[in-house]
C-alpha positions in Angstrom: 26.7 142.0 159.5 24.5 144.8 160.9 25.0 148.1 159.1 24.6 151.5 160.8 21.9 153.9 159.6 23.2 157.0 157.9 21.9 160.4 156.6 21.0 162.4 159.8 22.0 166.0 159.3 23.5 166.3 162.8 26.0 163.5 161.8 27.2 165.2 158.6 30.9 165.6 158.6 31.5 163.8 161.9 33.9 160.9 161.8 32.4 157.8 163.5 33.7 156.7 166.9 34.8 153.1 167.3 35.7 152.3 170.9 38.8 150.0 171.3 37.1 146.8 172.6 39.7 144.2 173.6 40.0 141.4 176.2 40.8 143.9 178.9 37.6 145.9 178.5 35.3 146.0 181.5 32.2 147.0 179.7 28.7 145.5 180.5 25.6 145.7 178.4 22.4 145.7 180.3 20.1 144.2 177.7 16.5 145.3 178.0 13.2 144.4 176.4 9.8 146.3 176.1 8.8 145.6 179.7 12.1 146.5 181.3 13.0 149.9 182.9 16.8 150.3 182.3 16.6 154.0 183.3 15.4 153.2 186.8 17.8 150.3 187.1 20.9 152.3 186.1 19.9 155.4 188.1 19.4 153.3 191.3 22.7 151.5 190.7 24.6 154.7 190.3 23.1 156.5 193.2 23.6 153.5 195.4 27.3 153.3 194.4 27.7 157.0 195.2 26.1 156.5 198.6 28.5 153.6 199.2 31.4 156.1 198.6 32.3 155.0 195.1 33.2 157.6 192.4 30.4 156.7 190.1 29.4 159.1 187.3 27.0 158.7 184.4 24.1 160.0 182.4 20.7 158.6 182.6 17.4 159.1 180.7 14.6 160.4 182.9 10.8 160.2 181.9 8.7 163.2 182.6 5.2 162.3 184.0 3.6 165.4 182.5 6.0 167.0 179.9 5.5 170.8 179.5 4.2 171.9 176.1 7.0 171.9 173.5 9.2 169.6 175.6 9.9 165.9 175.0 8.5 163.2 177.3 12.1 162.4 178.4 15.4 164.2 179.1 18.8 163.4 180.4 20.4 163.8 183.8 24.1 163.9 184.6 24.8 162.1 187.9 28.3 163.1 188.9 28.6 162.4 192.5 29.5 166.0 193.1 26.4 167.3 195.0 23.0 167.3 193.4 22.2 165.8 190.0 22.0 168.1 187.0 18.6 169.3 186.1 16.8 167.3 183.4 17.9 168.4 180.0 15.9 168.0 176.8 17.0 165.2 174.5 18.1 167.3 171.5 21.4 166.8 170.0 23.1 169.9 171.5 21.9 169.0 175.0 23.2 165.4 174.7 26.4 166.7 173.2 26.9 169.2 176.0 26.1 166.6 178.8 28.4 164.2 177.0 31.3 166.8 177.1 30.7 167.3 180.9 30.7 163.5 181.5 33.9 163.1 179.4 35.5 165.7 181.7 34.5 163.6 184.7 35.8 160.4 183.0 39.2 162.1 182.5 39.4 162.0 186.4 39.2 158.1 186.2 36.2 157.5 188.3 35.4 154.0 189.6 32.7 153.4 186.9 30.8 155.3 184.2 27.1 154.5 183.4 25.7 155.4 180.0 22.0 155.6 179.4 21.4 153.9 176.1 22.9 152.4 173.0 20.6 153.8 170.3 20.4 155.5 166.9 23.2 158.0 167.3 25.6 155.3 168.6 24.6 153.0 165.7 26.0 155.8 163.6 29.2 156.2 165.5 28.3 159.2 167.6 26.1 159.8 170.6 28.0 158.8 173.7 30.5 156.5 172.0 33.2 159.0 172.5 32.6 158.9 176.3 32.7 155.1 176.2 35.9 155.2 174.1 37.5 157.6 176.7 36.4 155.3 179.5 38.0 152.3 177.8 41.3 154.3 177.2 41.3 155.3 180.9 40.5 151.8 182.0 37.3 152.8 183.7 34.6 150.2 183.9 31.4 151.0 182.0 27.8 149.9 181.8 25.4 150.7 179.0 21.7 149.9 178.4 21.2 148.1 175.1 17.8 147.4 173.7 17.3 143.7 172.8 16.7 144.7 169.1 20.1 146.3 168.8 22.2 143.5 170.4 23.5 142.4 167.0 24.7 145.9 166.3 26.2 146.2 169.8 28.0 142.9 169.5 29.3 144.0 166.1 30.7 147.2 167.5 32.2 145.4 170.5 33.7 142.5 168.4 31.8 140.3 170.9 34.1 141.6 173.7 31.5 142.6 176.2 29.5 141.2 179.1 25.9 140.7 178.4 23.6 141.2 181.5 19.9 140.9 181.9 18.1 144.0 183.0 18.0 143.2 186.7 19.8 144.6 189.7 21.1 141.3 191.0 23.0 140.6 187.8 24.3 144.2 187.7 25.5 144.0 191.3 27.2 140.5 190.7 29.1 142.0 187.8 30.2 145.0 189.8 31.3 142.9 192.8 33.3 140.7 190.4 35.4 143.7 189.3 36.5 144.4 192.8 37.7 140.8 193.7 41.5 140.8 193.1 43.3 137.5 193.0 46.1 137.1 195.6 49.1 139.1 194.4 47.7 140.4 191.2 45.3 142.8 189.5 41.6 141.9 189.3 40.8 140.0 186.0 38.7 141.9 183.6 35.2 140.8 182.9 36.1 139.4 179.5 38.9 137.4 181.0 36.7 135.9 183.7 33.7 135.2 181.3 35.7 133.5 178.5 
């Protein structure tokens, strides 16, 4: 069984978050390798949904072409569907925590979908954006998250295997999304896990 990494000072004293995955969870993991660009995929997907009128919210990672001195080569952007995207924010723990709090407030409003940029080191340790994923699941909001191929065993352990695994391509992501909106006659739409069992 994969074990999380421990010992980062910013995680001291914080209880780990474990989202409540079950057979009703509509959570998709976009699995990416070294040549894939999950940031561009998820940003385009989210912005297209907003253009189509869906209440789609999320946080994506953005790469900077020429980072300013003292700034990281990447940052985060909150895409809320409420006007212009937030400015890029540096990837430090406080900036991510702040943008996560703002995203959690949007998830409280039960949007149509939430997009989370990455399952990474912080999430391996029960923090990062897992609290936003947890809230989305409690509010029955479909969620999609990018997961690096190397961390799939950890992701599956966290999800108890109850997640949809998608390749890092737009057609697969669109098929998953469309499948959520197909309701059977006289009933609620089946969850992704119910359909894919």
